[in-house]
N, C-alpha and C positions, 0 to 999 in steps of 0.2 A: 671157407668152412669156419663155423663158430665153435671154438673150444671154450669150455667154462671151468673156472677154478672149482675144485671140490668134486669134479666128475671123474669117473673111471672110464677109460677107453681101452682099445686094443692096439697093439702095434701091427704093422703089416704082416709080421710073421706069427701073430697070435698071442704074444705076451701081454699081460695086464700092465696098464700104464695109468698113473695118477697125474692129474694136472693140479698144481698148487697155485700158479699165477699166470695171467696172460698179458700182464702189463710190464714185463721186464725191460722193455726197450731194446734198442739195437736190432741186429739182424735175426736174433733168436729170442723173441719176447715171451715165449711160452716156457714155463719152468715146471718141472715135475720129476717123476721117477718111473723106472721100469722094473718090474719084478723079475728077478733072475734066480737061478739056482742058489745063489749066494746071498740073497736078500734084495732089498730095494737099492737101485743105483740111480743117482741123479742124472737128469738129461735136460737139454734145452732144445726147443723146436722153433722153426720159423712159423709165421702166422698161418701158413697153409698146412702145418703139421709135419712138414718134412724136416729131416734131421741131418746134420753133418756129423758123422762119427766114423770110427775105425771099423765098424761092423760092415758086412756086405751091404752094398748099395740098397737103401730104402727099407731094410728089414726093421729098423726102429722107428719108421715114420708112424705118426699117430693116424688112426683111422676113425672117422665118425662112427657112432653106433649104428647098428643095423636098423633098418626101417622098412616099412611096408610100402609097396607100390601096387595100387589097385589098377587092374588092366581091363579095358573094354575093347571089344572088337566086333566087326559085323557078324551077325548070326550065320551068314553063309560065307564065312571067312575062307579066303583062298590065299595061297602063297603069294606074297607081295602086297596084300592089302595092308592098309594102315591100321595100327592099333594106337590107343592113347593110354597114358598112365597118369594116375592121380595119387596124391598122398593120403587120401582117406576114402572110405566107401561112400560117404555122403557126397564128396566132390565127384566121384565116379558116376554116381546116379545123376547128379546135376549135369554132368558132361553128356551122358546118354540122352537125357531129355533135351539138350540143346543141339543134338545132331539129328539130321534127317536120315531116315532109313531105319532098318532093323538092327539094333545094337544089343549086345549082351555083355554083362559083366562076367568075365571068365575067371575071376578070382584075384588073388594077390600073390606077389612074390616077395620074398625077403631079400633086400638088397644089402650087400656088404658095404661097408663104409666107402664113400666116394663114388659108388656106381649110381648112375642115373641122377647126377646132381642137377638141381634146378637152375 
């Protein structure tokens, strides 16, 4: 996962988190802060966004921002048929054109951070 300085993210439990730097070195190179009821509290994360803290396991992990996943499926879709996901509607259309048979774009879903990683 690529986290970027100056960007705002969410923690696994939904709190706002800011990233200040991603080149801190060591086992927790991402530096930033989490917004709490008492203000901003500093935190450090591993490259993958996971954190070691006294909080319940994983609650302060950084999550990538939400993104869209465009889904195509056979027009006569049956349980067990394969569907394909794309990160843009244009890519989904290209995907439909490259597949044989009758395919339809069934829309998009909004993915939480970390779901359906490429």
